[in-house]
PDB file of the backbone (N, CA, C, O) and the ligand in Angstrom, with CONECT records:
HET     ZN  A 101       1
ATOM      1  N   MET A   1      97.775  75.741 121.276  1.00  0.00           N
ATOM      2  CA  MET A   1      98.549  76.139 120.164  1.00  0.00           C
ATOM      3  C   MET A   1      99.703  77.187 120.574  1.00  0.00           C
ATOM      4  O   MET A   1      99.384  78.155 121.264  1.00  0.00           O
ATOM      5  N   LEU A   2     100.807  77.041 120.232  1.00  0.00           N
ATOM      6  CA  LEU A   2     101.744  78.177 120.456  1.00  0.00           C
ATOM      7  C   LEU A   2     101.940  78.961 119.141  1.00  0.00           C
ATOM      8  O   LEU A   2     101.964  78.367 118.062  1.00  0.00           O
ATOM      9  N   ILE A   3     102.072  80.233 119.232  1.00  0.00           N
ATOM     10  CA  ILE A   3     102.108  81.106 118.152  1.00  0.00           C
ATOM     11  C   ILE A   3     103.428  81.897 118.266  1.00  0.00           C
ATOM     12  O   ILE A   3     103.687  82.532 119.288  1.00  0.00           O
ATOM     13  N   PRO A   4     104.285  81.849 117.176  1.00  0.00           N
ATOM     14  CA  PRO A   4     105.648  82.267 117.257  1.00  0.00           C
ATOM     15  C   PRO A   4     105.672  83.646 116.923  1.00  0.00           C
ATOM     16  O   PRO A   4     105.931  84.012 115.777  1.00  0.00           O
ATOM     17  N   CYS A   5     105.382  84.557 117.984  1.00  0.00           N
ATOM     18  CA  CYS A   5     105.508  85.938 117.786  1.00  0.00           C
ATOM     19  C   CYS A   5     106.886  86.348 117.471  1.00  0.00           C
ATOM     20  O   CYS A   5     107.738  86.020 118.297  1.00  0.00           O
ATOM     21  N   PRO A   6     107.293  87.053 116.351  1.00  0.00           N
ATOM     22  CA  PRO A   6     108.498  87.452 116.096  1.00  0.00           C
ATOM     23  C   PRO A   6     109.167  88.430 117.015  1.00  0.00           C
ATOM     24  O   PRO A   6     110.383  88.608 116.938  1.00  0.00           O
ATOM     25  N   ASN A   7     108.347  89.133 117.966  1.00  0.00           N
ATOM     26  CA  ASN A   7     108.993  90.082 118.929  1.00  0.00           C
ATOM     27  C   ASN A   7     109.158  89.451 120.251  1.00  0.00           C
ATOM     28  O   ASN A   7     110.062  89.817 121.002  1.00  0.00           O
ATOM     29  N   CYS A   8     108.225  88.404 120.609  1.00  0.00           N
ATOM     30  CA  CYS A   8     108.247  87.830 121.987  1.00  0.00           C
ATOM     31  C   CYS A   8     108.607  86.413 122.001  1.00  0.00           C
ATOM     32  O   CYS A   8     108.894  85.895 123.080  1.00  0.00           O
ATOM     33  N   GLY A   9     108.625  85.722 120.912  1.00  0.00           N
ATOM     34  CA  GLY A   9     108.840  84.311 120.932  1.00  0.00           C
ATOM     35  C   GLY A   9     107.583  83.462 120.959  1.00  0.00           C
ATOM     36  O   GLY A   9     106.497  84.030 120.836  1.00  0.00           O
ATOM     37  N   PRO A  10     107.642  82.224 121.101  1.00  0.00           N
ATOM     38  CA  PRO A  10     106.374  81.453 121.185  1.00  0.00           C
ATOM     39  C   PRO A  10     105.547  81.715 122.266  1.00  0.00           C
ATOM     40  O   PRO A  10     106.040  81.736 123.394  1.00  0.00           O
ATOM     41  N   ARG A  11     104.180  81.950 122.067  1.00  0.00           N
ATOM     42  CA  ARG A  11     103.323  82.242 123.214  1.00  0.00           C
ATOM     43  C   ARG A  11     101.936  81.616 123.000  1.00  0.00           C
ATOM     44  O   ARG A  11     101.532  81.312 121.878  1.00  0.00           O
ATOM     45  N   ALA A  12     101.319  81.460 123.977  1.00  0.00           N
ATOM     46  CA  ALA A  12     100.006  80.748 123.939  1.00  0.00           C
ATOM     47  C   ALA A  12      98.972  81.470 122.947  1.00  0.00           C
ATOM     48  O   ALA A  12      98.930  82.692 122.805  1.00  0.00           O
ATOM     49  N   GLU A  13      98.263  80.690 122.375  1.00  0.00           N
ATOM     50  CA  GLU A  13      97.183  81.259 121.493  1.00  0.00           C
ATOM     51  C   GLU A  13      96.253  82.390 122.071  1.00  0.00           C
ATOM     52  O   GLU A  13      95.818  83.355 121.443  1.00  0.00           O
ATOM     53  N   GLU A  14      96.022  82.057 123.473  1.00  0.00           N
ATOM     54  CA  GLU A  14      95.042  83.003 124.121  1.00  0.00           C
ATOM     55  C   GLU A  14      95.569  84.408 124.223  1.00  0.00           C
ATOM     56  O   GLU A  14      94.811  85.335 124.509  1.00  0.00           O
ATOM     57  N   GLU A  15      96.872  84.591 123.993  1.00  0.00           N
ATOM     58  CA  GLU A  15      97.363  85.901 124.119  1.00  0.00           C
ATOM     59  C   GLU A  15      97.233  86.738 122.802  1.00  0.00           C
ATOM     60  O   GLU A  15      97.702  87.870 122.688  1.00  0.00           O
ATOM     61  N   PHE A  16      96.570  86.088 121.844  1.00  0.00           N
ATOM     62  CA  PHE A  16      96.572  86.702 120.220  1.00  0.00           C
ATOM     63  C   PHE A  16      95.058  86.868 120.101  1.00  0.00           C
ATOM     64  O   PHE A  16      94.254  86.223 120.774  1.00  0.00           O
ATOM     65  N   ALA A  17      94.730  87.810 119.164  1.00  0.00           N
ATOM     66  CA  ALA A  17      93.488  87.796 118.399  1.00  0.00           C
ATOM     67  C   ALA A  17      93.750  87.687 116.880  1.00  0.00           C
ATOM     68  O   ALA A  17      94.659  88.285 116.305  1.00  0.00           O
ATOM     69  N   PHE A  18      92.946  86.939 116.347  1.00  0.00           N
ATOM     70  CA  PHE A  18      93.151  86.598 114.926  1.00  0.00           C
ATOM     71  C   PHE A  18      92.596  87.607 114.176  1.00  0.00           C
ATOM     72  O   PHE A  18      91.458  87.989 114.451  1.00  0.00           O
ATOM     73  N   GLY A  19      93.349  88.206 113.080  1.00  0.00           N
ATOM     74  CA  GLY A  19      92.956  89.241 112.305  1.00  0.00           C
ATOM     75  C   GLY A  19      92.569  88.946 110.916  1.00  0.00           C
ATOM     76  O   GLY A  19      92.038  89.775 110.176  1.00  0.00           O
ATOM     77  N   GLY A  20      92.891  87.572 110.543  1.00  0.00           N
ATOM     78  CA  GLY A  20      92.415  87.093 109.309  1.00  0.00           C
ATOM     79  C   GLY A  20      93.581  86.963 108.276  1.00  0.00           C
ATOM     80  O   GLY A  20      94.716  87.378 108.510  1.00  0.00           O
ATOM     81  N   PRO A  21      93.190  86.328 107.066  1.00  0.00           N
ATOM     82  CA  PRO A  21      94.231  86.110 106.170  1.00  0.00           C
ATOM     83  C   PRO A  21      94.652  87.346 105.512  1.00  0.00           C
ATOM     84  O   PRO A  21      93.850  88.270 105.379  1.00  0.00           O
ATOM     85  N   VAL A  22      95.940  87.432 105.063  1.00  0.00           N
ATOM     86  CA  VAL A  22      96.406  88.552 104.266  1.00  0.00           C
ATOM     87  C   VAL A  22      95.820  88.398 102.899  1.00  0.00           C
ATOM     88  O   VAL A  22      95.875  87.313 102.320  1.00  0.00           O
ATOM     89  N   ARG A  23      95.300  89.376 102.406  1.00  0.00           N
ATOM     90  CA  ARG A  23      94.779  89.261 101.033  1.00  0.00           C
ATOM     91  C   ARG A  23      95.199  90.307 100.107  1.00  0.00           C
ATOM     92  O   ARG A  23      95.229  91.486 100.456  1.00  0.00           O
ATOM     93  N   GLU A  24      95.538  89.899  98.884  1.00  0.00           N
ATOM     94  CA  GLU A  24      95.942  90.874  97.906  1.00  0.00           C
ATOM     95  C   GLU A  24      94.725  91.337  97.163  1.00  0.00           C
ATOM     96  O   GLU A  24      94.064  90.556  96.478  1.00  0.00           O
ATOM     97  N   LEU A  25      94.444  92.535  97.290  1.00  0.00           N
ATOM     98  CA  LEU A  25      93.284  93.039  96.714  1.00  0.00           C
ATOM     99  C   LEU A  25      93.480  93.438  95.262  1.00  0.00           C
ATOM    100  O   LEU A  25      94.611  93.668  94.834  1.00  0.00           O
ATOM    101  N   PRO A  26      92.422  93.520  94.516  1.00  0.00           N
ATOM    102  CA  PRO A  26      92.484  93.958  93.086  1.00  0.00           C
ATOM    103  C   PRO A  26      92.735  95.557  93.178  1.00  0.00           C
ATOM    104  O   PRO A  26      92.706  96.158  94.252  1.00  0.00           O
ATOM    105  N   PRO A  27      92.967  96.128  92.023  1.00  0.00           N
ATOM    106  CA  PRO A  27      93.374  97.676  91.837  1.00  0.00           C
ATOM    107  C   PRO A  27      91.979  98.314  92.504  1.00  0.00           C
ATOM    108  O   PRO A  27      90.894  97.734  92.482  1.00  0.00           O
ATOM    109  N   LEU A  28      92.193  99.448  93.022  1.00  0.00           N
ATOM    110  CA  LEU A  28      91.070 100.202  93.602  1.00  0.00           C
ATOM    111  C   LEU A  28      90.677 101.190  92.609  1.00  0.00           C
ATOM    112  O   LEU A  28      90.022 102.169  92.968  1.00  0.00           O
ATOM    113  N   ASP A  29      91.022 101.023  91.370  1.00  0.00           N
ATOM    114  CA  ASP A  29      90.755 102.197  90.320  1.00  0.00           C
ATOM    115  C   ASP A  29      89.403 101.804  89.599  1.00  0.00           C
ATOM    116  O   ASP A  29      89.014 102.424  88.609  1.00  0.00           O
ATOM    117  N   GLY A  30      88.779 100.854  90.088  1.00  0.00           N
ATOM    118  CA  GLY A  30      87.609 100.420  89.379  1.00  0.00           C
ATOM    119  C   GLY A  30      87.650  99.625  88.197  1.00  0.00           C
ATOM    120  O   GLY A  30      86.617  99.398  87.568  1.00  0.00           O
ATOM    121  N   THR A  31      88.842  99.153  87.819  1.00  0.00           N
ATOM    122  CA  THR A  31      89.070  98.346  86.613  1.00  0.00           C
ATOM    123  C   THR A  31      88.853  96.787  86.847  1.00  0.00           C
ATOM    124  O   THR A  31      88.716  96.027  85.888  1.00  0.00           O
ATOM    125  N   ALA A  32      88.827  96.351  88.143  1.00  0.00           N
ATOM    126  CA  ALA A  32      88.588  94.953  88.433  1.00  0.00           C
ATOM    127  C   ALA A  32      87.191  94.637  88.526  1.00  0.00           C
ATOM    128  O   ALA A  32      86.379  95.379  89.078  1.00  0.00           O
ATOM    129  N   ASP A  33      86.902  93.523  87.982  1.00  0.00           N
ATOM    130  CA  ASP A  33      85.411  93.025  87.921  1.00  0.00           C
ATOM    131  C   ASP A  33      84.988  92.335  89.146  1.00  0.00           C
ATOM    132  O   ASP A  33      85.801  92.139  90.049  1.00  0.00           O
ATOM    133  N   ALA A  34      83.738  91.947  89.235  1.00  0.00           N
ATOM    134  CA  ALA A  34      83.117  91.385  90.488  1.00  0.00           C
ATOM    135  C   ALA A  34      83.886  89.998  90.728  1.00  0.00           C
ATOM    136  O   ALA A  34      84.225  89.663  91.863  1.00  0.00           O
ATOM    137  N   LYS A  35      84.101  89.338  89.780  1.00  0.00           N
ATOM    138  CA  LYS A  35      84.911  87.946  89.958  1.00  0.00           C
ATOM    139  C   LYS A  35      86.244  88.126  90.700  1.00  0.00           C
ATOM    140  O   LYS A  35      86.543  87.382  91.634  1.00  0.00           O
ATOM    141  N   ALA A  36      87.053  89.130  90.274  1.00  0.00           N
ATOM    142  CA  ALA A  36      88.204  89.328  90.906  1.00  0.00           C
ATOM    143  C   ALA A  36      88.051  89.671  92.291  1.00  0.00           C
ATOM    144  O   ALA A  36      88.837  89.221  93.125  1.00  0.00           O
ATOM    145  N   TRP A  37      87.058  90.467  92.619  1.00  0.00           N
ATOM    146  CA  TRP A  37      86.815  90.900  94.097  1.00  0.00           C
ATOM    147  C   TRP A  37      86.271  89.733  94.814  1.00  0.00           C
ATOM    148  O   TRP A  37      86.586  89.559  95.991  1.00  0.00           O
ATOM    149  N   HIS A  38      85.490  88.929  94.213  1.00  0.00           N
ATOM    150  CA  HIS A  38      84.995  87.647  94.903  1.00  0.00           C
ATOM    151  C   HIS A  38      86.203  86.674  95.254  1.00  0.00           C
ATOM    152  O   HIS A  38      86.259  86.120  96.352  1.00  0.00           O
ATOM    153  N   ARG A  39      87.089  86.506  94.349  1.00  0.00           N
ATOM    154  CA  ARG A  39      88.170  85.655  94.508  1.00  0.00           C
ATOM    155  C   ARG A  39      89.112  86.255  95.700  1.00  0.00           C
ATOM    156  O   ARG A  39      89.506  85.558  96.635  1.00  0.00           O
ATOM    157  N   ALA A  40      89.381  87.467  95.564  1.00  0.00           N
ATOM    158  CA  ALA A  40      90.196  88.244  96.608  1.00  0.00           C
ATOM    159  C   ALA A  40      89.585  88.160  97.993  1.00  0.00           C
ATOM    160  O   ALA A  40      90.289  87.893  98.967  1.00  0.00           O
ATOM    161  N   LEU A  41      88.337  88.376  98.087  1.00  0.00           N
ATOM    162  CA  LEU A  41      87.643  88.331  99.446  1.00  0.00           C
ATOM    163  C   LEU A  41      87.153  87.082  99.912  1.00  0.00           C
ATOM    164  O   LEU A  41      86.955  86.953 101.120  1.00  0.00           O
ATOM    165  N   HIS A  42      86.922  86.124  99.113  1.00  0.00           N
ATOM    166  CA  HIS A  42      86.357  84.779  99.602  1.00  0.00           C
ATOM    167  C   HIS A  42      87.186  83.635  99.193  1.00  0.00           C
ATOM    168  O   HIS A  42      86.922  82.509  99.616  1.00  0.00           O
ATOM    169  N   GLY A  43      88.245  83.866  98.338  1.00  0.00           N
ATOM    170  CA  GLY A  43      88.840  82.651  97.815  1.00  0.00           C
ATOM    171  C   GLY A  43      90.141  82.256  98.461  1.00  0.00           C
ATOM    172  O   GLY A  43      90.731  81.264  98.034  1.00  0.00           O
ATOM    173  N   ALA A  44      90.656  82.994  99.508  1.00  0.00           N
ATOM    174  CA  ALA A  44      91.801  82.932 100.228  1.00  0.00           C
ATOM    175  C   ALA A  44      91.753  81.635 101.064  1.00  0.00           C
ATOM    176  O   ALA A  44      90.771  81.439 101.781  1.00  0.00           O
ATOM    177  N   GLY A  45      92.704  80.788 101.013  1.00  0.00           N
ATOM    178  CA  GLY A  45      92.564  79.652 101.809  1.00  0.00           C
ATOM    179  C   GLY A  45      91.929  78.371 101.270  1.00  0.00           C
ATOM    180  O   GLY A  45      92.050  77.301 101.866  1.00  0.00           O
ATOM    181  N   ARG A  46      91.304  78.493 100.219  1.00  0.00           N
ATOM    182  CA  ARG A  46      90.578  77.294  99.534  1.00  0.00           C
ATOM    183  C   ARG A  46      91.507  76.309  99.100  1.00  0.00           C
ATOM    184  O   ARG A  46      91.224  75.121  99.249  1.00  0.00           O
ATOM    185  N   ALA A  47      92.634  76.675  98.555  1.00  0.00           N
ATOM    186  CA  ALA A  47      93.626  75.635  97.890  1.00  0.00           C
ATOM    187  C   ALA A  47      94.347  74.997  98.904  1.00  0.00           C
ATOM    188  O   ALA A  47      95.009  74.059  98.461  1.00  0.00           O
ATOM    189  N   GLY A  48      94.455  75.181 100.152  1.00  0.00           N
ATOM    190  CA  GLY A  48      95.264  74.547 101.210  1.00  0.00           C
ATOM    191  C   GLY A  48      96.733  75.095 101.220  1.00  0.00           C
ATOM    192  O   GLY A  48      97.078  76.037 100.506  1.00  0.00           O
ATOM    193  N   GLY A  49      97.485  74.508 101.991  1.00  0.00           N
ATOM    194  CA  GLY A  49      98.879  75.080 102.138  1.00  0.00           C
ATOM    195  C   GLY A  49      99.066  76.109 103.079  1.00  0.00           C
ATOM    196  O   GLY A  49      98.078  76.443 103.733  1.00  0.00           O
ATOM    197  N   ALA A  50     100.165  76.692 103.282  1.00  0.00           N
ATOM    198  CA  ALA A  50     100.451  77.754 104.191  1.00  0.00           C
ATOM    199  C   ALA A  50     100.079  79.050 103.595  1.00  0.00           C
ATOM    200  O   ALA A  50     100.492  79.351 102.475  1.00  0.00           O
ATOM    201  N   LEU A  51      99.299  79.858 104.304  1.00  0.00           N
ATOM    202  CA  LEU A  51      98.888  81.263 103.972  1.00  0.00           C
ATOM    203  C   LEU A  51      99.443  82.230 105.050  1.00  0.00           C
ATOM    204  O   LEU A  51      99.632  81.871 106.212  1.00  0.00           O
ATOM    205  N   PRO A  52      99.694  83.500 104.582  1.00  0.00           N
ATOM    206  CA  PRO A  52      99.903  84.436 105.571  1.00  0.00           C
ATOM    207  C   PRO A  52      98.771  84.870 106.198  1.00  0.00           C
ATOM    208  O   PRO A  52      97.713  84.946 105.574  1.00  0.00           O
ATOM    209  N   GLU A  53      98.873  85.224 107.586  1.00  0.00           N
ATOM    210  CA  GLU A  53      97.651  85.702 108.364  1.00  0.00           C
ATOM    211  C   GLU A  53      98.139  86.759 109.213  1.00  0.00           C
ATOM    212  O   GLU A  53      99.346  86.848 109.440  1.00  0.00           O
ATOM    213  N   VAL A  54      97.306  87.568 109.704  1.00  0.00           N
ATOM    214  CA  VAL A  54      97.819  88.697 110.595  1.00  0.00           C
ATOM    215  C   VAL A  54      97.168  88.304 112.096  1.00  0.00           C
ATOM    216  O   VAL A  54      95.998  87.939 112.208  1.00  0.00           O
ATOM    217  N   TRP A  55      97.999  88.419 113.121  1.00  0.00           N
ATOM    218  CA  TRP A  55      97.585  88.228 114.525  1.00  0.00           C
ATOM    219  C   TRP A  55      98.016  89.450 115.321  1.00  0.00           C
ATOM    220  O   TRP A  55      99.055  90.070 115.092  1.00  0.00           O
ATOM    221  N   TYR A  56      97.131  89.753 116.282  1.00  0.00           N
ATOM    222  CA  TYR A  56      97.350  90.794 117.173  1.00  0.00           C
ATOM    223  C   TYR A  56      97.892  90.170 118.630  1.00  0.00           C
ATOM    224  O   TYR A  56      97.299  89.268 119.222  1.00  0.00           O
ATOM    225  N   HIS A  57      99.010  90.750 119.062  1.00  0.00           N
ATOM    226  CA  HIS A  57      99.465  89.981 120.314  1.00  0.00           C
ATOM    227  C   HIS A  57      99.093  90.954 121.542  1.00  0.00           C
ATOM    228  O   HIS A  57      99.946  91.656 122.086  1.00  0.00           O
ATOM    229  N   HIS A  58      97.871  90.934 121.891  1.00  0.00           N
ATOM    230  CA  HIS A  58      97.294  91.961 122.913  1.00  0.00           C
ATOM    231  C   HIS A  58      97.939  91.643 124.190  1.00  0.00           C
ATOM    232  O   HIS A  58      98.087  92.593 124.958  1.00  0.00           O
ATOM    233  N   ALA A  59      98.363  90.455 124.575  1.00  0.00           N
ATOM    234  CA  ALA A  59      98.940  90.182 125.904  1.00  0.00           C
ATOM    235  C   ALA A  59     100.455  90.249 125.841  1.00  0.00           C
ATOM    236  O   ALA A  59     101.111  89.750 126.755  1.00  0.00           O
ATOM    237  N   GLY A  60     101.004  90.800 124.877  1.00  0.00           N
ATOM    238  CA  GLY A  60     102.525  90.883 124.815  1.00  0.00           C
ATOM    239  C   GLY A  60     103.028  92.177 124.242  1.00  0.00           C
ATOM    240  O   GLY A  60     102.992  93.232 124.875  1.00  0.00           O
ATOM    241  N   CYS A  61     103.500  92.059 123.017  1.00  0.00           N
ATOM    242  CA  CYS A  61     104.121  93.314 122.478  1.00  0.00           C
ATOM    243  C   CYS A  61     103.062  94.367 121.901  1.00  0.00           C
ATOM    244  O   CYS A  61     103.409  95.467 121.470  1.00  0.00           O
ATOM    245  N   GLU A  62     101.836  93.954 121.932  1.00  0.00           N
ATOM    246  CA  GLU A  62     100.817  94.828 121.361  1.00  0.00           C
ATOM    247  C   GLU A  62     101.028  95.161 119.925  1.00  0.00           C
ATOM    248  O   GLU A  62     100.829  96.309 119.529  1.00  0.00           O
ATOM    249  N   CYS A  63     101.416  94.224 119.138  1.00  0.00           N
ATOM    250  CA  CYS A  63     101.697  94.473 117.804  1.00  0.00           C
ATOM    251  C   CYS A  63     100.894  93.564 116.854  1.00  0.00           C
ATOM    252  O   CYS A  63     100.551  92.447 117.242  1.00  0.00           O
ATOM    253  N   TRP A  64     100.602  93.985 115.689  1.00  0.00           N
ATOM    254  CA  TRP A  64     100.040  93.138 114.529  1.00  0.00           C
ATOM    255  C   TRP A  64     101.245  92.593 113.964  1.00  0.00           C
ATOM    256  O   TRP A  64     102.212  93.286 113.648  1.00  0.00           O
ATOM    257  N   VAL A  65     101.167  91.150 113.823  1.00  0.00           N
ATOM    258  CA  VAL A  65     102.213  90.429 113.177  1.00  0.00           C
ATOM    259  C   VAL A  65     101.764  89.600 112.067  1.00  0.00           C
ATOM    260  O   VAL A  65     100.667  89.060 112.209  1.00  0.00           O
ATOM    261  N   THR A  66     102.396  89.404 111.011  1.00  0.00           N
ATOM    262  CA  THR A  66     102.078  88.452 109.861  1.00  0.00           C
ATOM    263  C   THR A  66     102.802  87.308 110.001  1.00  0.00           C
ATOM    264  O   THR A  66     104.032  87.347 110.046  1.00  0.00           O
ATOM    265  N   LEU A  67     102.099  86.156 110.086  1.00  0.00           N
ATOM    266  CA  LEU A  67     102.783  84.738 110.295  1.00  0.00           C
ATOM    267  C   LEU A  67     102.021  83.785 109.185  1.00  0.00           C
ATOM    268  O   LEU A  67     100.846  83.935 108.853  1.00  0.00           O
ATOM    269  N   ARG A  68     102.882  82.815 108.694  1.00  0.00           N
ATOM    270  CA  ARG A  68     102.335  81.919 107.663  1.00  0.00           C
ATOM    271  C   ARG A  68     101.970  80.710 108.648  1.00  0.00           C
ATOM    272  O   ARG A  68     102.705  80.335 109.562  1.00  0.00           O
ATOM    273  N   ARG A  69     100.692  80.142 108.317  1.00  0.00           N
ATOM    274  CA  ARG A  69     100.275  78.971 109.069  1.00  0.00           C
ATOM    275  C   ARG A  69      99.645  77.964 108.033  1.00  0.00           C
ATOM    276  O   ARG A  69      98.788  78.330 107.229  1.00  0.00           O
ATOM    277  N   ASP A  70     100.116  76.688 108.100  1.00  0.00           N
ATOM    278  CA  ASP A  70      99.676  75.616 107.278  1.00  0.00           C
ATOM    279  C   ASP A  70      98.020  75.354 107.615  1.00  0.00           C
ATOM    280  O   ASP A  70      97.675  75.083 108.766  1.00  0.00           O
ATOM    281  N   LEU A  71      97.187  75.443 106.677  1.00  0.00           N
ATOM    282  CA  LEU A  71      95.795  75.390 106.979  1.00  0.00           C
ATOM    283  C   LEU A  71      95.267  73.951 107.364  1.00  0.00           C
ATOM    284  O   LEU A  71      94.208  73.751 107.959  1.00  0.00           O
ATOM    285  N   ALA A  72      96.133  72.995 106.950  1.00  0.00           N
ATOM    286  CA  ALA A  72      95.670  71.481 107.246  1.00  0.00           C
ATOM    287  C   ALA A  72      96.214  71.277 108.625  1.00  0.00           C
ATOM    288  O   ALA A  72      95.428  70.891 109.489  1.00  0.00           O
ATOM    289  N   SER A  73      97.441  71.486 108.927  1.00  0.00           N
ATOM    290  CA  SER A  73      98.101  71.018 110.184  1.00  0.00           C
ATOM    291  C   SER A  73      97.955  72.091 111.126  1.00  0.00           C
ATOM    292  O   SER A  73      98.194  71.775 112.291  1.00  0.00           O
ATOM    293  N   HIS A  74      97.625  73.273 110.912  1.00  0.00           N
ATOM    294  CA  HIS A  74      97.670  74.613 111.733  1.00  0.00           C
ATOM    295  C   HIS A  74      99.088  74.986 112.416  1.00  0.00           C
ATOM    296  O   HIS A  74      99.220  75.799 113.331  1.00  0.00           O
ATOM    297  N   ALA A  75     100.104  74.259 111.817  1.00  0.00           N
ATOM    298  CA  ALA A  75     101.478  74.582 112.162  1.00  0.00           C
ATOM    299  C   ALA A  75     101.928  75.829 111.578  1.00  0.00           C
ATOM    300  O   ALA A  75     101.738  76.125 110.398  1.00  0.00           O
ATOM    301  N   PHE A  76     102.568  76.603 112.482  1.00  0.00           N
ATOM    302  CA  PHE A  76     103.181  77.985 111.937  1.00  0.00           C
ATOM    303  C   PHE A  76     104.543  77.656 111.524  1.00  0.00           C
ATOM    304  O   PHE A  76     105.291  76.818 112.028  1.00  0.00           O
ATOM    305  N   GLU A  77     104.793  78.558 110.378  1.00  0.00           N
ATOM    306  CA  GLU A  77     106.151  78.463 109.858  1.00  0.00           C
ATOM    307  C   GLU A  77     107.072  79.332 110.864  1.00  0.00           C
ATOM    308  O   GLU A  77     106.593  80.312 111.434  1.00  0.00           O
ATOM    309  N   LYS A  78     108.261  78.978 111.036  1.00  0.00           N
ATOM    310  CA  LYS A  78     109.177  79.787 111.932  1.00  0.00           C
ATOM    311  C   LYS A  78     109.164  81.210 111.678  1.00  0.00           C
ATOM    312  O   LYS A  78     109.486  81.607 110.558  1.00  0.00           O
ATOM    313  N   ALA A  79     108.823  82.040 112.604  1.00  0.00           N
ATOM    314  CA  ALA A  79     108.997  83.432 112.401  1.00  0.00           C
ATOM    315  C   ALA A  79     110.235  83.978 111.926  1.00  0.00           C
ATOM    316  O   ALA A  79     111.272  83.533 112.419  1.00  0.00           O
ATOM    317  N   PRO A  80     110.294  84.867 111.052  1.00  0.00           N
ATOM    318  CA  PRO A  80     111.542  85.508 110.682  1.00  0.00           C
ATOM    319  C   PRO A  80     112.336  86.143 111.755  1.00  0.00           C
ATOM    320  O   PRO A  80     111.747  86.842 112.579  1.00  0.00           O
ATOM    321  N   THR A  81     113.623  85.971 111.828  1.00  0.00           N
ATOM    322  CA  THR A  81     114.545  86.505 112.852  1.00  0.00           C
ATOM    323  C   THR A  81     115.235  87.791 112.437  1.00  0.00           C
ATOM    324  O   THR A  81     116.029  88.339 113.201  1.00  0.00           O
TER     325      THR A  81
HETATM  326 ZN    ZN A 101     104.527  89.703 120.752  1.00  0.00          ZN2+
END
């Protein structure tokens, strides 16, 4: 699998470490209930389609990058230029 690093271009998956999906967390002021936290922490990716993920390019630019990947096909959307 080639991963389109926005800094280095397409590179082999072995050059990266997966950091997980980007999650939108509930407010940290104590107003969110347990269901909101459960959805935020465990619900990402269940609906399918492309989701934003973070990847660390340890063998290249040594940057954390956010990329969108389709969960069914594993195809990455083109990195922003
Ligand atoms: Zn890179």
